[in-house]
N, C-alpha and C positions, 0 to 999 in steps of 0.2 A: 285655795281662795276660801276665805269664811262664808258663810251664810250671810246673803244681804250686799256682798260686795258687788254683784252685778248691777243691783239696784244703783249703790251708790257712783258707780262706773257710768250708769246712765245720767244719771244728774249732773255730773261732771261735762257729761255732752249734752246738756241739756239745751245750753243756750245757742250753741250751734246747729244742733237738730232744729231748733226753732227756726232761725236765721234760714235753714234749709227749706222748712216748710214754708216759711213766706217769702222765697226768692222770687222776685217780680211779681208778687201778689199786687202791688200797687206801686207806681213810680213817680217819683218828681216830677211835674210839679202836682202829684195827687188829685188833680180834677179829672171827672168823667170826660171833659172835653179834651184832655189831652191826646194824641195820637198813640201815644205809645201805650195808654189806657185801655185802647181801642181793641188791640190784640194782646191777649193775656194768656196765662197759664201754659207755658213755654217748655218746663221742665219737669220731666218723671209724671208725664201723664198716660195714663194707661186707659185706653177707650177699648170699647165692645172689639173683638177680635173679626166679625165681619164687615166691621166700619175699617178697619186701619186696612185688612188685607182685601179690601176690593177692587183693588188693581195689583194683588199681586202680595205675597208674603215680605215681611219687614228683614231689611240687613240688620243684623244685630251690631250696637255700637257700646263701646265704653262708656258713654256717659248717656244721657236720658234726654237730650236737647231734639230728638226726633219722636214721634208718636209710634206708640207701641201699644200691643195687648197684655204685655209680660213684663216682668222684671225679675233678673235672677242673678243672686250674689252666690260667690263660691269663695271661702275662704279656709284658712288651715288653723285649725288649733290643737293644742297639747291639753292632753287629760291623763295624768298621772296614775289617776284613781279610778276604779270602775264605777265609784257612785256618782261620779260627775253630772252635774243639770244644765242644759243649754237653755237661754231664754231669748226669745226672737219677739221684738216688737215692732211693728207695722205702722207706720201712721204716713195720713195724706189728709188732701182736703177734698171735701164734697161741696161741689157746687150750689149754690144758692140764688135764686132769682128773687130781688127786692124789688116790687112794683108796688108804686105809689096812687093810688086810686084816691080819686073826687068824690064827694060825697053828692047822689042827684037826688030826686024824688022818688017817694015812695020807698025809702031805706035802700036804694042802689045805688052803686058805685061804677063809675068808669077810668079804667086805666089813665094815667097821665104820665108825661115824660119828669114833670115836676109839677110842685104846690107848694106856694107861700102861705102860711099860716098867718093868723091873727099876731102872732106873738114877734113875727117878722122873720121868723127861720124857713128857710127855704128844705125840701124834701125832694128828694132825685131818684128817678128809679135805675137801677144800679146790678152787676152781678156783686155777691159777696161770696164766701166759701166760709165754711164751718169744719173744725178740724176733727177726724176720726182717727183711732188704732186699734188694732187689735194684737193680742199676745200669746204666745206659746210658751210654757215652761214645760218642758220634755228632757225625761233621763237619758243620758249620751246612749244608755243600752236600747231604749226604744228606738233612736234614731239611726241605729246601726243594724235593727231588724226590720227595717221598712219605712221610718219614720212617720212623722203625724200632720193631718190637714187640719185648719180650723177655717170658718168663714170669718172673712175682712169686710165684707160689705157693709151699707149702710143703709137703712128704711128710708124710704120717702115721706115726704111730713109737710105740714102745711100751718104756719102761725101769723096770727092777723094782731095788730096794733092799733089802738084808735090814734090819731093825730088830734092837735089840741084844738077846742073850740069847735068840735064837731066837723071839720073841713072834710075828714075823709078818713083813709087809714092805710098804713103801710101792710102788706102780705108778701109773706115770705115762701118760696115754694123750692122743693129739693125733689127730686127724681131719685127714684131706687137705684143705689148703686149694687152690683153684684161682685162678687170677687171671693177668691180665697188664697190661701199661703199653705205653702207646704215646707215642711223642713225635714230633711235626711241627711246622713252622714256614712261615709266609709273609711274607711281604715287604711294608711297608707305605710304605716311602721308603728313599733311599739310605742302606743302614748301617742300617737301623732294621726292627726285624722281630718279629711276634706269635708266639708261642712256648705250644704247647698240651701239656699232658701230661695225658693220660688213663689212670686205674687202674680195671680191673673187674673183681670177682668174677666168673668165668665157669664156676663150678661151678652145681650144681643140687640142692636140698633134696629128698631123698626124699620128704618128706610137708611140701608148701608150706603145710600146717596145725598143723604142730608147733611147739610153744611157742618161745618166744623162745630160752631157754638151750639147747636142742638144736640150734637153727639156729646159735648163735654158734660150735659147732664146727667150722663151716666158712668161718667169719668173717676177713675181716682187722682186727683193733681198732686203734684210736687211728691210722689210717692219716693218713701225711703225707707230704710230698716235698721235697727239698733240690733246688735247681738252682742250678748252677753253670758254670764254663766257663773255657776259654783262650783269651784275645782277645776276650772278651764284657764287658759290663758291664749290669746291670739296673736299671731304670726302676723306682720308687716308683708302687705305683697309689693311694697314700694322697694323697700329695703330688708328682705328677709335675711335671718341668720346665716351664716355660712354651713353650707350642708343642704340648707332648705330652699336653693334657687330654684328649681328643676322644678320640685313639688310646688313651688308658688306660680312659677310661669304655667303649670298645667291649669290652676284655676280659672275658670270661664263665666265672664262675668258680661251680662246682655244690660244694656241701657241703665247701666248703676255703675259706681266706683267706688269701692270699699276702702275705707283708711283706718288704721288705730286712731282710739278716741281716748279722753280722758286727760289726767294731768300728766305732766313730763315723768319720763319715767326711763327704763330700757328702752334704746332706740329700735330696737327689733320686735319687740313683743310687747302686749299690751293687754289689760283687763277687758274691754270691750272693742267693739268696731261700729263703724258708722258708715252705711252703704248707702252713698247720695246719688242723686241725678246728676251732679254738677263734680266737676275735680277739684279736689282740695288734698292738701299735704297732711301727713300723719300727724296727728294728734292737733288738728286745727283749734284756734280761739278765739274768741271774741274778745279786741281788744280792753283792757279795764277802765281805757278813759272814755270808751264810747257809753253815752249815758241810756243809749234806748233804740231798739229796731227803727230805722229808718225804710225799711221795707225793699232794700238794697243790699243784700248781704255780703257783697264787696264793696260796699260803700266807702266814700273817703266822708267821714262824719263832719268835718270841718265844711267841707265845700258844701254839703247838702244843707247843712244846718244854715251857713250864709244865705243860700238859695231860699230856702224856706223863710229865713227873715224878711227878705226882699219880697214877697208874693204882695200882691195889693190887696186891700181890706176884701176886693170884689173877689181875687183869686182864692184867697183864704175863706172866704164864705163858699164858695164854691166846692172846694175841698172837703170841707166840713160836712156839706151834707154828700157829698159822694161815698163816704164809707166813715163809720165811727172809730176806725183804726187810723184813718187819715186824721181825724178831728184829735184823736189824742197825740197824734205826733206833732202837730201845730201847738196844741195847748203845751207840750214839753217842751219845744225849742221857743215860745214867746215868754215861759216862765223859767228859762235856765239860767240860775245865776253865773255869773261874770265867770267866777274861779272856775267853774266847770266847763264852760265854753273855751277857756283860756289852756285847759289842759288837750283839747283837741288839735291843737297844733301841733303835736308832735311829740316823741317821747323816743330816748335811746336806751334801746333795751341790754345791750351791752356795753363795754368799753374795752378796746385793745390797751393791754397795759403798757405805760410809757416807756420806751426804749432808753437805756443810758446814751448820754450825751454822744459819745464817738458813733454809735449806731442812727441817730436821727439824721432825718434829710438836711441836706444845706440850707434851705428854705425855714425850717423850722427854728425859730430862735424864741427864748422865754422874753415874754415882753413885747413881743414883736406888735401887740396891737396898741403898744401904750402911743397916747398921744394923738390915734384916731379918735374921730367923732363923725360919723357918718350923715348927722343933721345939719352939721356946719361946715364939712370938708368941702372942698370944692374939685372940679378937673375941667380942662381945656376942651372947649368945643370950637374949631375954627379960630383957634388961637384966643380966644373969649373965655373967661372963668365962669363955671356955672356953678350951681350948688342949690341946696334946697330952695325951690319955689320959683326957680327958672321955668320958662314955659319953652316947650320944643315940639318940633314936629317929627313924626318917629318913621325912619327908613330902613328898617331890617336889613341886613345883606342878605342877597339870594342865596350863597351858597353855604352851605352849614347853619342857616337859621333855622330856629324852630319853628314847625308849623304852625302853630297858633299866633305866633309873633308875625305872621306873615298877612294875617288877616287884620293887623294895625295899620299896616302901610299907609302912611299919609295921614294918620288920626294926629292930632294933637292931644300934647301930656305936660302934665306938670314934676317936675323932678322933686321926688320927698328927701332922697339920700345920696350919698357918694360912697360907694364901697370900694377900698382899697384891696386888692388880692394878694394872696402869699407870692402868685408869680409876676409880682409889680402892673398887671393889667387894672384896670378900673372899671366899675359898671354903675350904671347911673339906674337908680330903683325910681321909677315911675308911676304914676295914675293916670289912666287916661281921663281925659275930659267928660267926653260923653257916655262914660260908663256910668249908669244909675248908681251902681255898688262904690264909687271912688269912693266916698268919705267914710264909707264901712271897713273898706281896705286900709285907707290910710290910717283910721284908727286901731286898726289890727295889726297892721305891719305887714299885709299882703302885697307885694309889688310886682309888676313887670320888670325885667332886668333888660339893659340895652347897653352896648358898649357907647363911648363917646362919637365914635364916626360912623355910629347909627342914626344920631339924630341930628335935627337942624336948627339951630337958635332961634328962636321965634322974639324976646324976649324975657324980661326979669318982675319978679315982685318980690313983695317981703317975705321973708322965711315965716309960714304959719306956723302958730304954737301946734306943737304936737299934740294931737288928740288921744293918744291913748297913753299909757305909762309908759316912762324911759326904758330903754333896753340896751345893753353893753353890745358894742360895735361885735364882740366874739360873737354873740349869740346868732345876726343875721348875716355877719358878712361870708359871701362866698367863698368858699375854698377848694380848689381841686386837692384830691387826696383827701379830704376831710368830708365824707358825704353827711355826715348828721350834721355840719355847718354850712351845707349849701342850700340855697333857697328852694323850697319846696315846689314841686311838678316842674324842676328842669327851670328853665329863665320865665317861662310863662306859667301864670299861677291859676289858668283854668279860668279867668273873669271870662264875662260876655264880650 
């Protein structure tokens, strides 16, 4: 591998590594008052050992959803030449208290939970985090002779920022994080080595019985490791090459899960590894349609974007005051061009070649959709023709119904379209009457789907003018055996 190749490999992993770094940092609806944002920092948290082991040693796991004081990565690397170099980069978040203080007399300030300044902006006290990293660049020969260690901690610090109009100030405070990373290697066969990277929190909690929020001030959060090198390649632990299965099984990983990173290539080897506190596949990628981070690394961008659009002005104001990163998410969603939003609806990554006519299933007929028009087609409900604009009451069948559909039992809805399936069945696409997002879902074509025997006819109304761009029936018609054409999220689309 030429010089600099590992840096390029790190860059290729960058977007995924950043998603790992901010996994769970702040969750929709991005407000301080949301219960899910009151219990944070759940992955890759390395706390002082005396706090973690106050009730006994921790049990190692394959991912970092449990608190620990260390994280260990073991992986296999090949290096055909003696001058190989290994690069290790450890990344994490350092917790930072953001305290809003109101101005008082004699130049004094008092801590407050919130403060509204004269320009109408609300400022909230909250916990933030600062990204940190430590790096080792070590010749493989040195790793084989006993390895190398480096400090991976971060210093304490305090910064103050005045608020407009002399109303007060925002003070950000960080506690010291003490940590060290050690890398060592051992030979397994000619040109094959096992690399171990271990990061430990070397600090001590003043009170091992203190609550977790206090201990987090000394913690490494969302800790993960990137491993690359010059003149080396790494072996997949998920799908190792033939002949290296036993060696891969011999790797012992604690509170982390290493996978190949970088661009697609050889299935079993790669130029870099990402060792993350969450379980990932080899060569994880951020979907190219994703316009930006939403702080949920495994998110469905379209659903979260729709949800964010529906926040009230008051909710958006609180989210903006909660965290600067939340404010940037709202800005991006509020200004998202329609063509960018449309790309979030789904993508086909690959297509199976069309089989010759003699091998096609009986239901596959060219032009099978000819003459179908979901917005004007009709279906029978209790012997009455219904179609777009008909009003119904929902009664999902008990056996085999989608769990989300059961929450809609008894709710009223309007039929938006009628879809004929390839097996002869019929599906009614509906929007729920009391869904505050009904108009938005109707505009974008995201519906709940029910069979005619799962609805009760309540009345008819004129078919509404479609709010969004017309789409071909083939693009939305649900089809067994054609997953790319099925309605997303099963029959229910995750609406409230």
